[in-house]
C-alpha positions in Angstrom: 85.2 93.3 139.6 88.8 94.9 140.4 87.5 98.4 140.4 84.2 97.5 142.7 86.7 96.7 145.1 89.2 99.4 144.8 85.8 101.7 145.1 85.1 100.0 148.3 88.4 100.7 149.8 88.5 104.1 148.8 85.3 104.3 150.6 86.4 103.4 153.8 89.4 105.7 153.7 87.0 108.3 153.2 84.8 107.4 156.2 88.6 107.7 158.3 89.4 110.8 157.3 85.9 112.2 158.0 86.3 110.6 161.8 89.7 112.4 161.6 88.1 115.6 160.3 85.5 115.4 162.8 87.8 114.8 165.5 90.2 118.0 164.3 87.1 120.0 163.9 86.0 119.1 167.6 89.7 120.1 169.1 89.7 123.1 166.8 86.3 124.8 167.4 86.8 126.0 170.9 89.9 127.8 169.9 88.0 129.4 167.4 84.7 130.2 168.8 86.8 132.5 171.7 89.2 133.8 169.0 86.9 134.6 166.1 83.2 135.1 167.5 82.0 136.6 164.3 83.3 133.7 161.9 81.5 131.0 164.7 78.2 132.8 163.9 78.1 132.9 160.2 80.5 129.6 159.3 81.0 127.4 161.2 77.7 126.1 163.2 76.5 123.4 165.2 75.0 122.5 161.8 77.9 121.8 160.3 78.6 119.4 163.6 75.4 117.3 162.6 76.2 117.4 159.1 79.5 116.1 159.5 78.8 113.7 162.1 75.9 112.9 160.4 77.7 112.0 157.0 80.2 110.1 158.6 78.4 107.9 161.0 76.1 106.6 157.7 79.8 106.2 155.9 80.5 103.9 158.5 77.6 101.9 159.6 77.5 101.4 155.6 80.9 100.1 155.5 81.5 98.0 158.5 78.3 96.3 158.0 79.5 95.6 155.1 82.5 94.2 156.7 80.6 92.6 159.3 79.0 90.5 157.0 82.2 89.0 155.6 84.1 88.9 158.2 81.9 88.5 161.7 84.3 91.3 163.9 81.6 92.9 165.9 84.2 95.7 167.5 84.2 97.8 164.9 80.7 98.0 164.6 80.2 98.7 168.7 83.1 101.0 169.0 80.9 102.8 166.5 77.9 102.6 168.2 79.3 104.4 171.3 80.9 106.8 168.6 77.4 107.8 167.7 76.5 107.5 171.6 79.0 110.0 172.4 78.3 112.2 169.4 74.6 113.0 170.1 74.7 113.3 173.9 77.9 115.7 173.2 75.8 117.7 170.2 72.5 117.7 171.7 72.7 116.8 175.6 75.8 118.5 177.2 77.7 122.0 176.5 81.3 123.5 177.5 84.1 121.1 177.8 82.0 118.9 178.4 80.8 119.1 175.0 84.1 119.1 173.5 85.2 115.9 175.6 81.9 113.7 174.5 82.4 115.0 170.4 86.2 114.1 170.4 85.7 110.8 171.9 83.3 110.4 169.6 85.3 111.0 166.8 88.3 109.4 167.9 86.2 106.0 168.6 84.8 106.1 165.1 88.7 107.0 163.3 89.3 104.1 165.8 86.7 101.5 164.7 87.1 102.7 160.7 90.9 101.9 161.4 90.8 98.5 163.2 87.9 97.6 160.6 90.7 98.4 158.0 93.5 96.5 159.8 91.0 93.4 160.0 89.7 93.2 156.4 93.9 94.0 154.9 94.6 90.6 157.3 91.6 88.6 156.7 91.6 89.3 152.9 94.1 88.6 150.8 92.4 88.0 147.5 89.1 90.3 147.8 87.2 88.0 146.6 84.2 87.7 148.8 
């Protein structure tokens, strides 16, 4: 039984780090695009952004919904919804500095949702017996 919860916590950590990686990616992208245009055409594309955000959001939805069922704390889910909205706007509806603003804000909001969820989970669940 203990092994299941260890993997669950590891998934939560993976989700947090994916959100942080997304934020770093969004902050670095303008510098990469202006200094190394040949890399931006071949290795780093809008498709990589969509995949990174999609995987991170999917994992976040799974983990945060699971914790919401146990702890009934809606704030991480609200932050996640806002993060997804910001990222969708940043990828599909705006460009330039607005795109950077929306994507970085979305990544920070998603990382915040993971962080708050992790903090409240550790605080509320001492035995990890749900």
